N, C-alpha and C positions, 0 to 999 in steps of 0.2 A: 637897402642892404641887399648882397647877393650871397645865397646859401648854398653850400656844397654837400654833396651826399656822399657816402662810401658806398662800396659794391653790394650791401646788404641793405641799401635804401636807409642806413640811419645818418640822420644829420652828423656832419662831420666838423664843419668850420662854418662860420658867419663873417661876412669881412663888409666893412662900410668903410667910406672914402672920409676922412678929415678934412677939415678945411685947409690946413696948412700943408697940404702933400703927404702927408702921412697916412697911413692906414691902420684901422681898428679891426682887430681880428679876434673872434670870439671863438678857442678851440673847444669843442665837445668830446672830451675824453672820457673812459672807463671811470677814471678817479674824480671827475669833476669836470666843470667849465673853467678854463682858463683864458684870460682876456691880455693881450698883448698890443703895443702899439708898434709899429716898424716903419720905415721909410718905405714908399711907393715900389723902388726897385727890390726891395727884402720881400714885400708883399707878393709882387708879380712872381718871384723864386718860388714863394710859400705856395703859392696858386700852381705854379708848374708841377712842383715836386708832389702836389696832391693829385693831380691829373696823372702823372705818371704812375704812382703808387695804385690810383682806382684801375688804370687801364692793366698793370701788370696783375693785380687781383683778380680782375675780370679774365685777363686770358688764362690765368692758371686755374679758375674755376671752371672755367669752360672745357679745358684740356683734360681735366680729373674727374669728372662726373661718374660717381659709383652707381651701382645698382642701387644702395641703400638710399640714395636722394629720390629715387622714383618709387622706392617702397619702404617708407620708414617704418612701418608696424610688421614687416616681415610677413604680408599676407599672401604678395605674389611669389617670392623666390625664398626658399629656406635654405640653409647651408647644406642639410643633410637630405635633401628632398630628393627622389628618384622622379624623375619627369614621367617615366611610363606608370609607375606605381601610383603616382598622383592621378593620371589618367583612370585607370582601372578603379581607383577608389572613388572619383567622380561616377563613373558609370554604375558602379555598385549602389552607391548613395541615391542616382536617379533611379534605378530599378526599385529600390527599397520604397522611396517616397510614391512611386506610381503602384507599388504592392498595396500599401497603407492607404492610399486614395480609394482602392477599390473595396475597402472592407466598411461595414456598415458605420453609421457614425457614433454609435453607442460603444462598438468597438474601437473606433479612433479615438474616443473621449480616454478610454481607458487605457491606450497607451500614452496618450498625454499625460495622464495623471501618475502613471508608473515611471516614466523616462523623463519627460521634461519638468515635472514638480517634484520628482523624486520621493512619490509617496509609497509607503509600504502596503503589501495587499489588505493587511488587516484596517489600515487606515481607509483604505477605498472602501472597504466593506462596510466599516461605520458610516462613511460620507454617503455612501449609494443604499444604507439600511439593509443589507443583506450579511449572510454570513462569509467568512474568510473562504470557506471552500467552495461558495458559489463563484467568487471572485477567483479562485485557482482553475476552476472548470472553465470560466470565460477566458482566462489566459491561455490554458492548453488549447481550445478552440481558435484563438487567434494564432497561436503559433503552427497549428495545423495549415489555416488558411493562407496563410503568409509563405510557408514552405512550398504550399500546392500553388500559389501565383508565382512564385519563384522559379519553380521548376519547368515552367511552360517554356 
C-alpha cells in the first residue's frame, strides 16, 4: 500500500494494487474516507493529478508567505507599531529594570507586590504587619530613589 500526503503533511490517499489489474484507492477527505476501485490507467491518472495539485499548492504557498506565518501571535510585528518608538520603549524598560535592580531587596519586594501582584497599599501593610502610612513612606522613598537613579 502506498500513501500520498498533501502539502500540509496530511494523509491524502492510500493506493493498493488489486490482483485483477485494478487499483483500490482510499481517499481521505474532510467529510470522511471514501474507497473506490479503478482501472490501472485511471489510478495512474489520479496519482498524477494528486502530484500536480500538491506541486501547485506547494508553489503557491512558497510564493505568498506572509509575515503572519512567521509571527502567528503578533509578538514581532504589530500593525500599528512604530519601529522607532518600539526601540525607545525597550531602552526605557531596560533602564527601569537596571534602576530597580539597584534598589534594596525589601524595596524590590514592595514593587513586586504593588505592580506584579497588584496588591493595594493597605493589603501590603497588613501582609508586612505595619501601618498604611509606613508603606506610603516606603513607596515615596522608592520613587525618589528611582527618579535619582534614572536622572544620572
